[in-house]
C-alpha positions as CSV (number, residue, x, y, z in Angstrom):
1,M,133.6,60.4,38.1
2,S,131.8,60.9,41.4
3,Q,133.5,62.7,44.3
4,A,133.6,59.4,46.3
5,A,135.3,57.5,43.4
6,S,137.8,60.3,43.0
7,T,138.6,60.2,46.7
8,A,139.1,56.4,46.6
9,S,141.4,56.6,43.6
10,E,143.5,59.2,45.3
11,A,143.7,57.2,48.5
12,S,144.4,53.8,47.0
13,P,148.0,54.5,45.8
14,S,149.1,55.1,49.4
15,R,147.6,51.9,50.8
16,F,150.3,49.6,49.4
17,P,153.3,51.9,50.6
18,L,151.6,52.1,54.0
19,A,151.3,48.3,54.2
20,V,155.0,48.0,53.2
21,L,155.9,50.6,55.8
22,L,154.1,48.7,58.5
23,L,155.7,45.5,57.5
24,G,159.1,47.2,57.6
25,G,158.4,48.5,61.0
26,A,157.4,45.1,62.2
27,A,160.6,43.5,60.7
28,I,162.8,46.1,62.5
29,G,160.8,45.5,65.7
30,G,162.6,42.1,66.0
31,S,166.0,43.7,66.1
32,P,166.2,44.1,69.9
33,I,165.6,40.3,70.2
34,F,168.4,39.5,67.8
35,V,170.8,41.9,69.6
36,R,170.0,40.5,73.0
37,L,170.5,36.9,71.8
38,S,173.7,37.7,69.8
39,E,177.0,36.0,71.0
40,V,179.1,39.0,70.1
41,G,179.2,42.5,71.5
42,P,176.7,45.3,70.6
43,M,179.1,47.0,68.2
44,A,180.1,43.8,66.4
45,T,176.5,42.9,66.2
46,A,175.8,46.3,64.6
47,F,178.5,45.6,62.0
48,W,177.2,42.1,61.1
49,R,173.7,43.6,60.9
50,V,174.7,45.8,57.9
51,A,177.6,43.8,56.5
52,L,175.6,40.6,56.0
53,A,172.6,42.5,54.8
54,L,174.7,43.5,51.8
55,I,174.4,39.9,50.5
56,P,170.6,40.0,49.6
57,I,170.7,43.7,48.7
58,F,173.5,43.1,46.3
59,I,171.9,40.1,44.7
60,V,168.6,41.9,44.2
61,S,170.4,44.9,42.8
62,M,172.2,42.7,40.2
63,L,169.0,41.0,39.2
64,K,167.0,44.2,38.8
65,K,167.1,45.3,35.2
66,D,165.9,48.9,35.7
67,A,167.9,50.4,38.5
68,G,166.9,54.0,37.7
69,P,169.2,57.0,37.5
70,K,172.9,56.6,38.4
71,P,174.9,59.1,40.4
72,Q,176.5,61.7,38.2
73,S,178.8,63.7,40.5
74,L,180.7,63.6,43.8
75,S,177.8,65.3,45.5
76,D,175.5,62.5,44.4
77,Y,177.8,59.9,45.8
78,G,178.1,61.9,49.0
79,L,174.3,62.0,49.3
80,L,174.1,58.2,48.8
81,I,176.7,57.6,51.5
82,L,175.2,60.1,54.0
83,P,172.3,57.8,55.2
84,G,174.8,55.0,55.9
85,V,176.9,57.4,58.0
86,M,173.8,58.5,60.0
87,L,172.7,54.9,60.4
88,S,176.1,53.8,61.7
89,L,176.1,56.6,64.3
90,D,172.5,55.6,65.3
91,L,173.4,51.9,65.7
92,A,176.6,52.6,67.5
93,A,174.9,54.9,70.0
94,W,171.9,52.7,70.5
95,H,173.7,49.4,70.9
96,L,176.1,51.1,73.4
97,S,173.3,52.6,75.3
98,I,171.8,49.2,75.9
99,T,174.9,48.2,77.8
100,M,174.8,51.4,79.9
101,T,171.2,51.9,80.9
102,S,168.0,49.9,81.3
103,V,166.6,48.3,78.1
104,A,163.3,50.1,78.8
105,N,165.1,53.5,78.9
106,S,167.2,52.7,75.8
107,T,164.3,51.6,73.7
108,L,161.9,54.3,74.9
109,L,164.4,57.2,74.3
110,A,165.6,55.8,71.0
111,N,162.0,55.9,69.8
112,L,162.0,59.7,70.1
113,A,163.1,59.8,66.5
114,P,159.7,60.9,65.2
115,V,159.9,64.0,67.4
116,F,163.3,64.9,65.9
117,V,162.0,64.2,62.3
118,T,159.0,66.5,62.9
119,V,161.1,69.3,64.4
120,I,163.9,69.1,61.8
121,G,161.4,68.9,59.0
122,F,159.6,72.0,60.4
123,L,162.7,74.1,61.1
124,F,164.8,73.3,58.0
125,F,162.5,71.9,55.3
126,K,159.4,74.2,56.1
127,A,157.2,71.1,56.5
128,R,153.6,71.9,57.6
129,I,152.6,69.9,60.6
130,S,148.9,69.7,61.3
131,G,147.3,69.6,64.8
132,V,145.8,66.2,64.1
133,F,149.3,64.8,63.3
134,M,150.8,66.3,66.5
135,G,147.9,64.8,68.5
136,G,148.6,61.4,66.9
137,L,152.3,61.8,67.6
138,A,151.7,62.7,71.3
139,L,149.3,59.8,71.7
140,A,151.7,57.3,70.1
141,L,154.6,58.5,72.3
142,A,152.4,58.2,75.4
143,G,151.7,54.6,74.3
144,V,155.4,53.8,74.1
145,V,155.9,55.2,77.7
146,I,153.0,53.1,78.9
147,L,154.4,50.1,77.1
148,K,157.8,50.5,78.8
149,G,156.3,50.7,82.3
150,G,155.2,54.3,82.7
151,P,157.2,57.4,83.6
152,A,158.6,55.5,86.7
153,A,160.7,53.3,84.4
154,L,162.8,56.3,83.4
155,G,164.2,56.4,86.9
156,N,166.0,53.1,86.6
157,G,168.6,54.0,84.0
158,D,172.0,55.7,83.7
159,L,172.2,59.3,82.6
160,H,175.0,58.7,80.1
161,G,173.2,55.7,78.6
162,D,170.0,57.7,78.4
163,G,171.8,60.5,76.7
164,L,173.3,58.0,74.1
165,A,169.8,56.6,73.4
166,M,168.6,60.2,72.7
167,I,171.6,60.8,70.4
168,A,170.7,57.5,68.6
169,A,167.2,58.9,68.1
170,F,168.5,62.1,66.6
171,F,170.8,60.2,64.1
172,Y,168.0,57.9,63.2
173,A,165.8,60.9,62.4
174,C,168.6,62.2,60.2
175,Y,168.8,58.8,58.5
176,I,165.0,58.8,57.7
177,L,165.2,62.4,56.4
178,A,168.2,61.6,54.2
179,L,166.4,58.5,52.8
180,G,163.3,60.6,52.1
181,S,165.2,63.2,50.1
182,L,167.1,60.5,48.1
183,R,163.9,58.6,47.1
184,S,162.9,61.4,44.7
185,R,166.1,60.8,42.7
186,F,167.3,57.3,43.1
187,D,165.9,53.7,43.2
188,T,165.3,51.9,46.5
189,M,168.0,49.2,45.9
190,R,170.6,51.7,44.8
191,I,170.1,53.8,48.0
192,M,170.1,50.7,50.2
193,L,173.3,49.3,48.6
194,W,175.3,52.5,49.1
195,S,173.9,53.4,52.5
196,T,174.3,49.8,53.9
197,A,177.9,49.5,52.5
198,S,178.9,52.9,54.0
199,A,177.4,52.0,57.3
200,A,179.4,48.8,57.4
201,V,182.6,50.6,56.6
202,C,181.9,53.2,59.4
203,I,181.0,50.6,62.1
204,F,183.8,48.1,61.5
205,P,186.7,50.1,62.9
206,V,184.6,51.2,65.9
207,A,183.6,47.6,66.7
208,L,187.2,46.4,66.3
209,L,188.5,49.1,68.5
210,F,185.9,48.8,71.3
211,E,185.3,45.0,71.3
212,G,188.0,43.2,69.3
213,H,186.1,39.9,69.2
214,M,184.0,40.0,66.1
215,L,183.1,36.4,65.2
216,P,180.2,34.5,66.6
217,L,181.3,31.2,68.2
218,S,178.5,28.8,67.1
219,V,175.9,28.2,64.4
220,Y,173.3,29.6,66.8
221,G,175.4,32.9,67.1
222,W,175.7,33.2,63.3
223,S,171.9,32.6,62.9
224,M,171.2,35.5,65.2
225,V,173.3,38.0,63.2
226,F,172.1,36.6,59.9
227,G,168.5,37.0,61.1
228,L,169.2,40.5,62.2
229,A,170.8,41.3,58.8
230,F,168.3,39.6,56.5
231,I,165.0,40.2,58.4
232,S,165.5,43.5,60.3
233,H,167.9,45.3,57.9
234,A,167.6,43.9,54.4
235,G,163.9,43.3,54.9
236,G,162.8,46.2,57.2
237,Q,165.0,49.0,55.9
238,V,164.3,48.2,52.2
239,A,160.6,48.3,53.0
240,I,160.9,51.7,54.8
241,T,163.1,53.2,52.0
242,Y,160.6,52.1,49.4
243,A,157.6,53.6,51.4
244,L,159.4,56.9,51.8
245,A,158.9,57.7,48.1
246,Y,155.2,57.8,48.7
247,L,154.6,58.8,52.3
248,P,155.8,61.9,54.3
249,A,159.0,61.3,56.4
250,A,157.2,62.5,59.6
251,F,154.4,60.0,59.3
252,S,156.8,57.2,58.3
253,S,158.9,57.8,61.3
254,L,155.8,57.8,63.5
255,T,154.7,54.4,62.2
256,L,158.0,53.0,63.3
257,L,156.8,53.3,66.9
258,L,155.3,49.9,66.1
259,Q,158.8,48.6,66.8
260,P,158.6,48.4,70.6
261,V,155.1,46.8,70.3
262,V,156.5,44.1,68.0
263,A,159.5,43.7,70.2
264,A,157.2,43.1,73.3
265,I,155.2,40.5,71.3
266,L,158.3,38.7,70.2
267,A,159.8,38.8,73.7
268,W,156.6,37.1,74.9
269,A,156.6,34.5,72.1
270,L,160.3,33.7,72.0
271,L,161.7,34.6,75.5
272,G,158.7,33.9,77.7
273,E,158.5,37.5,78.9
274,A,154.9,38.1,80.0
275,I,152.8,40.8,78.5
276,G,151.0,42.6,81.3
277,T,148.1,45.0,81.3
278,M,150.4,48.0,80.9
279,Q,152.1,46.5,77.9
280,A,148.8,45.6,76.2
281,L,147.4,49.0,76.9
282,G,150.5,50.8,75.7
283,G,150.5,48.8,72.4
284,A,146.8,49.7,71.9
285,V,147.6,53.4,72.5
286,V,150.5,53.4,70.1
287,L,148.3,51.9,67.4
288,A,145.6,54.5,68.1
289,G,148.1,57.3,67.8
290,I,149.2,56.1,64.4
291,M,145.7,55.8,63.2
292,V,144.9,59.4,64.4
293,A,148.0,60.7,62.6
294,R,147.0,58.8,59.5
295,T,143.8,60.9,59.3
296,S,145.9,64.1,59.0
297,R,146.6,65.8,55.7
298,P,149.5,64.5,53.6
299,S,151.4,67.8,54.3
300,A,152.0,66.5,57.8
């Protein structure tokens, strides 16, 4: 076999997971639109996001014949629940930050998750980070800043809300790393079933305590939370969990910077929010950063 053919055969297995990862990032990119259009509060919306997502996840889990290894000990069950706990903290902090600071600040700072993933992976898991990957990460983050209106946009928020958005980014990084570690042991649907159920259990009392009103008032309101649950969570998170078995967590989290790009496109298409030169340039820079990081070695 020639060297070129060998290289192609090694690269091809990662193409499908990469495509699935990009699709998952795009699906989650619609979540700010669903949250914004929801008839219930941010915490209640976060609860319905994970609770309703259990419907398709449970059905697929029941239909799947080979669900892979089962948890054997209390520690296994604890590890399966951990991503859901991290996700519930992420959603609670992010949804609350949207009500306390500007949407630009909340979205921008919540997208610092790839930075936390990279730092945590380097400090605690001895992950090797290449200079090419760091360059791609910096370029993609710069694109998100441009997309959200430049550094000046950070001056329009509330310090407490900004802090909550950064806390959300940290917990989302922990969620991604927890998923990545589980994918070497358990099937995608088993992980999603346990993590989604535990997230719903954690978020429900918080939503009930802070907001009280949990039920949407109309068919339109229910369609928003169902869309958030089925498309953004059941579709997006399942795709990401699947891809994490084949792609490094740091690169996978970086690819999720596509979310604000997708959100801007959907806001233009569905809400009539214009895409200006800054937004178009920012989206292009984000994509360029992801492409640069993609050229780095798998150890990144």
